[in-house]
C-alpha positions as CSV (number, residue, x, y, z in Angstrom):
1,M,-58.1,46.3,-19.9
2,E,-56.2,44.0,-22.3
3,P,-54.5,41.1,-20.5
4,A,-51.1,42.2,-21.7
5,V,-51.6,45.7,-20.5
6,R,-52.9,44.5,-17.2
7,R,-49.9,42.2,-16.8
8,E,-47.5,45.1,-17.6
9,A,-49.2,47.4,-15.1
10,L,-49.1,44.7,-12.4
11,S,-45.4,44.1,-13.1
12,R,-44.7,47.8,-12.6
13,A,-46.5,47.7,-9.3
14,F,-44.4,44.7,-8.2
15,E,-41.2,46.4,-9.3
16,A,-42.1,49.6,-7.4
17,F,-42.8,47.6,-4.2
18,L,-39.5,45.6,-4.7
19,A,-37.5,48.8,-5.0
20,L,-39.0,50.3,-1.8
21,A,-38.7,47.0,0.1
22,E,-35.1,46.5,-0.9
23,E,-34.3,50.1,0.1
24,A,-36.1,49.7,3.4
25,V,-34.2,46.6,4.2
26,S,-30.9,48.1,3.2
27,R,-31.5,51.1,5.5
28,D,-32.5,48.9,8.4
29,Y,-30.4,45.8,7.9
30,L,-27.0,46.9,9.1
31,D,-26.4,44.1,11.5
32,G,-26.5,40.7,9.7
33,F,-25.9,38.8,6.6
34,I,-26.5,40.8,3.4
35,P,-29.9,39.7,2.1
36,F,-29.8,38.1,-1.3
37,H,-32.2,39.2,-4.0
38,G,-33.2,38.3,-7.5
39,E,-32.8,40.1,-10.8
40,A,-36.4,41.3,-11.2
41,P,-36.4,44.9,-12.5
42,R,-37.0,47.7,-10.0
43,W,-39.1,50.8,-10.7
44,R,-37.7,53.4,-8.3
45,P,-39.7,56.4,-7.2
46,A,-38.1,59.8,-6.9
47,P,-35.5,60.0,-4.0
48,E,-37.7,62.6,-2.2
49,V,-40.6,60.2,-2.3
50,S,-38.5,57.3,-0.9
51,A,-37.2,59.6,1.8
52,I,-40.7,60.3,3.0
53,V,-42.1,56.8,2.6
54,L,-39.2,55.1,4.2
55,A,-38.5,57.6,7.0
56,E,-39.0,54.6,9.4
57,P,-38.1,51.6,7.2
58,L,-39.2,48.8,9.5
59,A,-42.5,50.6,10.4
60,W,-43.2,50.8,6.6
61,L,-42.6,47.1,6.2
62,E,-44.9,46.4,9.1
63,A,-47.6,48.6,7.6
64,E,-47.3,47.0,4.2
65,R,-47.1,43.4,5.5
66,R,-50.5,42.4,4.0
67,T,-49.7,44.2,0.8
68,L,-46.5,42.2,0.4
69,T,-48.4,38.9,1.0
70,G,-50.9,39.8,-1.7
71,L,-48.2,40.8,-4.2
72,V,-46.5,37.4,-3.7
73,E,-49.8,35.6,-4.3
74,R,-50.6,37.7,-7.4
75,S,-47.2,37.4,-9.0
76,A,-47.3,33.6,-8.4
77,E,-50.7,33.4,-10.2
78,L,-49.3,35.4,-13.2
79,G,-46.2,33.2,-13.4
80,L,-43.9,36.1,-12.7
81,T,-41.6,33.9,-10.7
82,T,-38.6,36.3,-10.6
83,H,-40.8,38.9,-9.0
84,C,-42.5,36.4,-6.8
85,W,-39.5,34.9,-5.0
86,D,-37.8,38.3,-4.7
87,L,-40.9,39.7,-3.1
88,A,-41.0,36.7,-0.7
89,L,-37.4,37.4,0.4
90,S,-38.2,41.1,0.9
91,G,-40.3,40.3,4.0
92,V,-37.9,38.0,5.8
93,R,-36.2,40.8,7.8
94,L,-39.6,41.8,9.3
95,Y,-40.8,38.2,9.7
96,E,-37.7,37.3,11.7
97,L,-37.6,40.3,14.0
98,R,-41.4,40.4,14.7
99,G,-41.9,36.6,14.8
100,Y,-44.3,36.5,11.7
101,L,-43.0,33.0,10.9
102,D,-46.2,31.8,9.4
103,D,-46.0,34.7,6.9
104,W,-42.4,33.7,6.1
105,R,-43.5,30.1,5.5
106,A,-46.6,30.9,3.5
107,T,-44.9,33.3,1.1
108,A,-41.8,31.2,0.6
109,R,-43.8,28.0,-0.1
110,L,-46.0,29.9,-2.5
111,A,-43.0,31.2,-4.4
112,L,-41.3,27.8,-4.3
113,G,-44.4,26.2,-5.9
114,A,-44.5,28.9,-8.6
115,C,-40.8,28.5,-9.4
116,R,-41.1,24.8,-9.7
117,A,-44.2,25.0,-11.9
118,H,-42.4,27.4,-14.3
119,G,-38.9,25.9,-14.2
120,D,-37.2,28.8,-12.4
121,R,-34.4,26.8,-10.8
122,K,-32.6,29.9,-9.4
123,G,-35.8,31.0,-7.6
124,E,-36.5,27.4,-6.4
125,N,-33.0,27.2,-4.8
126,A,-33.4,30.6,-3.2
127,M,-36.7,29.5,-1.6
128,L,-35.2,26.2,-0.5
129,V,-32.5,28.1,1.4
130,S,-35.1,30.5,2.8
131,L,-37.3,27.7,4.0
132,G,-34.2,25.9,5.3
133,A,-33.3,28.9,7.3
134,L,-36.8,29.2,8.7
135,A,-36.9,25.5,9.7
136,T,-33.5,25.9,11.4
137,L,-34.8,28.9,13.4
138,E,-37.8,26.8,14.4
139,R,-35.5,23.9,15.4
140,R,-37.1,21.6,12.8
141,Y,-33.8,20.2,11.9
142,A,-35.0,17.0,10.1
143,E,-36.9,19.3,7.7
144,A,-34.1,21.9,7.4
145,R,-31.3,19.5,6.4
146,P,-32.8,18.2,3.1
147,L,-33.9,21.7,2.0
148,L,-30.5,23.1,2.5
149,T,-28.5,20.2,1.1
150,E,-30.7,20.1,-2.1
151,A,-30.0,23.8,-2.8
152,L,-26.3,23.9,-1.7
153,P,-24.7,22.5,-4.9
154,E,-26.3,25.1,-7.1
155,V,-26.1,28.3,-5.0
156,S,-23.3,30.9,-4.7
157,G,-22.5,34.2,-3.1
158,H,-24.7,35.4,-0.3
159,T,-27.2,32.6,-0.9
160,R,-24.5,30.0,-0.4
161,I,-23.2,31.7,2.8
162,L,-26.7,31.6,4.3
163,A,-27.1,27.9,3.3
164,L,-23.8,27.0,4.8
165,V,-24.3,28.7,8.2
166,N,-27.7,27.2,8.6
167,L,-26.6,23.7,7.6
168,A,-23.7,24.1,10.0
169,S,-26.2,25.0,12.7
170,V,-28.3,21.9,11.9
171,E,-25.2,19.7,12.3
172,R,-24.4,21.3,15.6
173,R,-27.9,21.0,17.0
174,T,-28.1,17.4,16.0
175,G,-24.9,16.4,17.8
176,R,-22.4,16.6,15.0
177,P,-20.2,19.7,15.8
178,E,-17.2,18.2,13.9
179,A,-19.3,18.2,10.7
180,A,-20.3,21.8,11.3
181,L,-16.8,23.2,11.4
182,P,-15.9,22.8,7.7
183,L,-19.2,24.3,6.7
184,Y,-18.4,27.4,8.9
185,E,-14.9,27.5,7.5
186,E,-16.2,27.6,3.9
187,A,-18.8,30.3,4.8
188,L,-16.0,32.3,6.5
189,A,-13.9,32.2,3.4
190,L,-16.8,33.4,1.2
191,V,-17.7,36.1,3.7
192,R,-14.1,37.4,3.5
193,Q,-14.4,37.5,-0.3
194,T,-17.6,39.6,-0.1
195,Q,-16.1,42.0,2.4
196,D,-19.3,41.9,4.5
197,P,-18.2,43.1,8.1
198,P,-21.4,42.1,9.9
199,A,-21.4,38.6,8.3
200,L,-17.8,38.2,9.3
201,G,-18.5,38.9,13.0
202,L,-21.6,36.6,13.0
203,T,-19.9,33.7,11.3
204,L,-17.0,33.8,13.8
205,C,-19.6,33.9,16.6
206,F,-21.3,30.9,15.2
207,M,-18.0,29.0,14.8
208,S,-17.3,29.5,18.5
209,G,-20.4,27.4,19.2
210,V,-18.6,24.3,17.8
211,Y,-15.9,24.7,20.4
212,E,-18.5,25.2,23.1
213,D,-20.3,22.1,22.0
214,L,-17.1,20.1,22.3
215,G,-16.5,21.5,25.8
216,R,-13.5,23.5,24.7
217,Y,-14.7,26.7,26.4
218,T,-11.3,28.4,26.6
219,E,-11.0,28.2,22.8
220,A,-14.5,29.4,22.3
221,E,-13.8,32.4,24.6
222,E,-10.6,33.2,22.8
223,L,-12.4,33.2,19.4
224,L,-15.2,35.4,20.8
225,A,-12.6,37.8,22.2
226,G,-11.3,38.4,18.7
227,V,-14.6,38.9,17.0
228,P,-14.8,42.4,15.5
229,T,-18.1,44.0,16.4
230,F,-17.7,47.0,14.1
231,G,-20.0,48.9,16.5
232,I,-22.9,46.6,15.3
233,G,-25.4,45.8,18.0
234,R,-26.4,42.4,16.6
235,I,-22.8,41.2,16.8
236,E,-22.5,42.4,20.4
237,V,-25.7,40.5,21.2
238,E,-24.3,37.3,19.7
239,V,-21.0,37.6,21.5
240,S,-22.6,38.4,24.8
241,T,-25.1,35.5,24.4
242,R,-22.3,33.0,23.8
243,L,-20.1,34.3,26.6
244,G,-23.1,34.2,28.9
245,R,-23.9,30.6,28.0
246,I,-20.3,29.6,28.7
247,A,-20.3,31.4,32.0
248,S,-23.5,29.6,33.0
249,R,-22.0,26.3,32.1
250,R,-19.0,27.1,34.3
251,G,-21.2,28.1,37.2
252,E,-20.3,31.8,36.9
253,H,-23.9,32.9,37.3
254,A,-23.3,36.5,38.3
255,R,-21.1,37.1,35.2
256,A,-23.7,35.3,33.1
257,H,-26.4,37.5,34.5
258,E,-24.6,40.7,33.5
259,L,-23.9,39.4,30.0
260,Y,-27.5,38.4,29.4
261,R,-28.6,41.8,30.8
262,T,-26.6,43.3,28.0
263,V,-28.3,41.1,25.4
264,V,-31.7,42.2,26.6
265,E,-30.8,45.9,26.5
266,V,-29.0,46.0,23.2
267,A,-31.5,43.7,21.3
268,G,-34.4,45.6,22.8
269,S,-33.0,48.9,21.6
270,W,-34.0,48.0,18.0
271,G,-37.0,45.8,18.7
272,D,-35.3,42.4,18.1
273,L,-37.9,40.5,20.2
274,A,-36.4,37.0,19.5
275,H,-33.0,38.0,21.0
276,V,-34.7,39.8,23.9
277,A,-36.5,36.5,24.7
278,M,-33.2,34.6,24.4
279,G,-31.5,37.1,26.7
280,L,-34.3,36.9,29.3
281,E,-34.1,33.1,29.3
282,G,-30.4,33.2,30.0
283,K,-30.9,36.0,32.6
284,G,-33.6,33.9,34.4
285,K,-31.5,30.8,34.5
286,A,-28.6,32.8,35.9
287,L,-30.8,34.3,38.6
288,A,-31.9,30.7,39.5
289,G,-28.3,29.7,39.7
290,M,-27.7,32.6,42.1
291,G,-30.5,31.4,44.3
292,R,-32.8,34.3,43.4
293,T,-35.6,32.0,42.5
294,R,-38.6,34.4,42.8
295,E,-36.9,36.9,40.4
296,A,-35.9,34.0,38.1
297,A,-39.5,32.8,37.9
298,A,-40.7,36.2,36.9
299,V,-38.0,36.7,34.2
300,L,-38.5,33.2,32.8
301,S,-42.2,33.7,32.6
302,E,-41.7,36.8,30.5
303,A,-39.1,34.9,28.3
304,A,-41.6,32.1,27.7
305,R,-44.4,34.6,26.8
306,L,-42.2,36.5,24.5
307,S,-40.8,33.4,22.8
308,A,-44.3,32.2,22.1
309,G,-45.2,35.6,20.8
310,V,-42.4,35.6,18.2
311,G,-43.3,32.0,17.0
312,E,-40.6,30.1,18.8
313,S,-42.9,27.6,20.4
314,A,-40.1,25.0,21.0
315,R,-38.1,27.5,23.0
316,A,-41.2,28.6,24.9
317,E,-41.9,25.0,25.9
318,E,-38.4,24.5,27.1
319,I,-38.5,27.6,29.2
320,R,-41.9,26.4,30.7
321,G,-40.2,23.2,31.6
322,V,-37.4,25.1,33.5
323,L,-40.1,27.1,35.2
324,D,-41.9,24.0,36.3
325,R,-38.8,22.5,37.8
326,L,-38.0,25.8,39.5
327,T,-41.5,26.0,41.0
328,A,-41.2,22.4,42.2
329,A,-37.9,23.1,43.8
330,R,-39.3,26.2,45.6
331,A,-42.2,24.1,46.8
332,D,-39.9,21.4,48.2
333,Q,-37.8,24.1,49.9
334,S,-40.9,25.6,51.5
335,E,-42.0,22.2,52.7
336,E,-38.6,21.5,54.2
337,G,-38.7,24.8,55.9
338,R,-42.1,24.1,57.4
339,A,-41.0,20.7,58.5
340,S,-37.9,22.1,60.2
341,S,-40.0,24.7,62.0
342,S,-42.4,22.1,63.2
343,S,-39.6,19.8,64.5
344,G,-37.9,22.8,66.2
């Protein structure tokens, strides 16, 4: 086969996969920021074919996970950078939900290298934002900040919104909540322009974290009380998580326990394992605060296991630290009890 003919055939394969992946994500992704895509052409199969293939969108993405990785690699080799970075973005929904963070990193880095080699600045910036979001998720803030700040001056629309909210998160997590607030405010203004209901609710949730960091819990709760959920489970999860954290900080452990129970149930209903782990962590800490240490240890053990399973090793390590302290406290209490019995 002639090289030009082969390249054309491969391009059509990339475009067909892009069309299916984009539709799969649009069917499943009803609870977060609208994913941004490139301008690579799509070759769309007949609607009846899509209906059969994408009957279970996330399951299809899971089944085609290795195919997607291979297509990113091949398009990078051919210098088809627009296809390459768009394909890399197509897997992010799956990678985040299932904890395939190494796949996210590998495909984004491959696409970034291809875009830089061929002067595709738009694709380069898209991959910088994607890698910045991944580094933020993994709590590698020193790595996330330069990635996001490099891309920010040149991105717009949904790409800019994602860059802003992740950079704001970096500022919060590194002890600069005041610097995070204007970033959230700009993101909120852009979200309102795009008329993206899930992103509106999520951005307001994230903004409440600034007030929480500053110890202004009443203001955080008031903001969360006004967050429109639009019947979207992800927003309910975010609101309940933040209210649970505030309740815990106030020592309202029973209320925190109920809020985190909601997080586990709602996130579990669509297989969001990362948020299930987060909910279990909060639930376990609330049980410990209520003095139910045996139950707390079991729940925290599951939270640590699940966090490690979805690639959140830093969170898993933190939870294990809580478990160690809880185990030590239980041992001390047992020792004190035995000593009291002996002296009696």
